[in-house]
N, C-alpha and C positions, 0 to 999 in steps of 0.2 A: 634578511634586513627587516626593519620595522615597517617599511612601507608595503611589503608584500601582502599582508592581510587586508590593508586598505584598498589596494589595487584589485585584489580578488573580490572583495565585497562590492566595489564599484562596478566591476565587470558583471558580477552576478545580478546586481540590481538593474543594470542596463539591459541585460538579457531578459530578466523577468518582467520588467515594466515596459520595454520598448520593442526589442527584437522579437520576442516570442509572440506577443499579441499581433504584431505586424505580419509575421510569417503565418500565423493561424488564419488571419483574415484573408491572406492571399491563397493559401493552399486549401483551406477548408472554410468556406464562407459561413457555414451555419454556426461556427464557434465550437470550441472544445467541450464545453459543458453540455450544450445541446446535443452534440454528437454522442457523448458518453451516455446521457440519459436515453437517447434513442437506441443506442446499442444495448443498454441494459433492458429496455422494454421490448426488444424484438422477440425474446424467448422467455416465457415464464420461469423456466428452470434457472435462469440467471438471477432473477429476483429471489428465488428460493435459496440459492447458494449464498447470496449476500446475507439473507436473514439467518441462515445456518452459521455463517462466519461470525455474525454479530452476537448471536446467542452463545456460541462456543467461546468466543473471546471474553465476553462479560463473565461467563461462568468460570473460565480459567483464571481470570484476574482475581475474582472473589476467592476461589479455592486456594490458589497459590499464595495470595495475600494472607490467608489464615494459617497456612501450614509452613510457610517458609522459615519461621523462627523456631519451629519445633522439629524440623527435619534437617538432615545434613545437606549442604549445598549441592552435592553431587546428585542427590535425589530430586531436588528442586529443578536442577538443570535437565534431568531426564523427563520431568513433567513437561517442561517447555518443548522438548524434542517430541514427546508424545502428542502434544498439542499441534505441532507442525504437521505431523502425519495425519491427524484427524482433520486438519484444515485443508491440506493440499491433495491428498490421494483421491477423495471423492470428487472434488472439483476437476481434477486432472482427467479422471475417467469420463466425466459427463460433459464438461464444457471447457475445451482447450482454449478457445478464443478469450473467454473471461479470465482464464489463468494467465494468458499472455499480457492482458491489460493490467491485471493485478500485480504481476511480477514487475512490469515496467513502472507502475505507480509506486510500488514499494522501493524499488531501486532508486527512483527519482527522489523519494522522500529521504532515504538513507544518505544519498549523495548530498542533498541539500543540508541535512543536519550535520554532516561531516565537515 
């Protein structure tokens, strides 16, 4: 029906603007952003991994943006797979807690965009 997207959007807006902040205030009084910043600052390796991810992502976007018109699509896709390996494996070996948070954030972002 045509009303389904409107109802879904209204429920999502209610959750994001009312329910989520209220639950965060009750369950975690310091707030989600303060908690995340504290978590990231607990170990210097976490900040190093974030910097590594940022540099690698910017470099990959620049590289793939330049070569995607000159290479077959299958090769470009393999470059993205290689990027995923370079991003995930070192962090999974060194900092599993950060990977859990990163996976949860990525999944949340994908679900929100879907």
